[in-house]
C-alpha positions, 0 to 999 in steps of 0.5 A, a space after each residue: 102456978 098449977 100449970 107451971 108445976 104441970 109443965 115442970 113435971 112433964 119436962 122432967 118426965 120427958 128428960 127422964 124418958 130421953 135419958 132412959 135409953 141414951 147411949 154412950 160407949 167405952 172401949 172393951 178389950 180382951 186379948 192374950 199376951 203378946 207371944 211369938 208363934 202362940 195362939 192369939 185372941 184379940 177382941 176390941 168392941 164398944 161396950 155400952 155404959 149405963 144401967 139401962 135395958 138398952 145397954 144390957 141388951 147390946 152388951 149381952 148380944 155382942 158377948 153372945 155373938 163373940 162367944 159363938 164365934 170363938 166356940 171351936 168344939 161347940 161344947 164350951 160353957 163360956 159365960 163371958 168373953 174372958 172364959 171364951 178366950 180361955 176356952 179357945 186357947 184350951 181347945 188349941 192346946 187339946 188338939 195340939 197334944 193330939 196332933 203334935 206334928 200338925 200343931 200351929 198357932 190359932 188366931 181369933 180377932 174381933 173388931 166392933 164398930 158402930 155402923 149406923 145410929 139415929 134416934 130410933 136404931 143403932 147397928 153394930 158391926 163385928 168384923 172377925 177373923 178366925 184361923 184354926 188350922 187348915 188352908 185358910 182362916 175365915 173372915 166375915 162381918 156380923 151386923 146386930 141391930 137394936 131398937 133404942 127406944 124399946 131396948 131390944 135386939 132386932 131380928 130380920 123379921 123385925 126390920 120389914 113391914 112385909 118380909 115377902 115383899 122386900 125379898 122380892 124387891 131385893 131379888 130384883 136388885 140383886 139380879 140387876 147388880 149381878 147381871 142375872 136375867 129376870 127369866 133365868 134361874 138365880 143360879 144361872 151365873 154361878 151362885 149356889 142358892 139352895 133349891 135355886 130360890 133367892 133368899 135374904 142373907 142372915 146378915 142385914 145391917 144399917 150403914 150410912 150408905 144404905 141397907 146392907 145385905 151381907 152374904 157370908 162366904 159359902 152362904 151363896 157362893 164358893 169361899 174363893 168368891 168371898 162375901 157377896 154384898 148388896 147395898 140398897 139406898 135408903 131412898 129405895 129401901 125406906 118403903 119396906 122398912 119399919 125403921 126408915 132412915 129419915 132425911 
């Protein structure tokens, strides 16, 4: 009887641990009302449900990233997405009142999706487009990685066993993809790495096809070149990863 009770206790405990960071999502939408020739904000992202550390971490990270994207004057005190939307609208109104002849509608859109998930890790992609006047808007992707078991957000230094070793490997892959001779400067074909030294992008995310290195416009090339990407298959990336993708 004692052994059966022990087994039952361990089973319940195991289920509790597995459920602690189980994930489910519901759609979250924050948007302005439809209006012709008006400034518009469209935010559609997955919201993690449940009262777990992981859900709170994911929702807080997504919210913080989007608030930063909508922060035009860098002085906004927005604490949530609704306040960020209102601040974006207010910034447009203030600027329009100063320059009536140049007043044109602004636009902000953010679409969130899960780009990768397994038992240990989840990556959420935020595809955004921001237009605040000028010749063109600015579109990019952001990737946020999370440890599902620890309930924490993962930053670049958390993803690799040895960041220096992976950087050297990534440079060799980048040179091969972009046809840059090994003995030439990394900028020899027109890239704009600072100090002519290769470095990893700010955005690195897990996808179904491999580990994605995503250089935003202006990060290493001109705006006209658009984002520069490098996808490293997991078969090659796994030896460097703290979170290798299992077969």
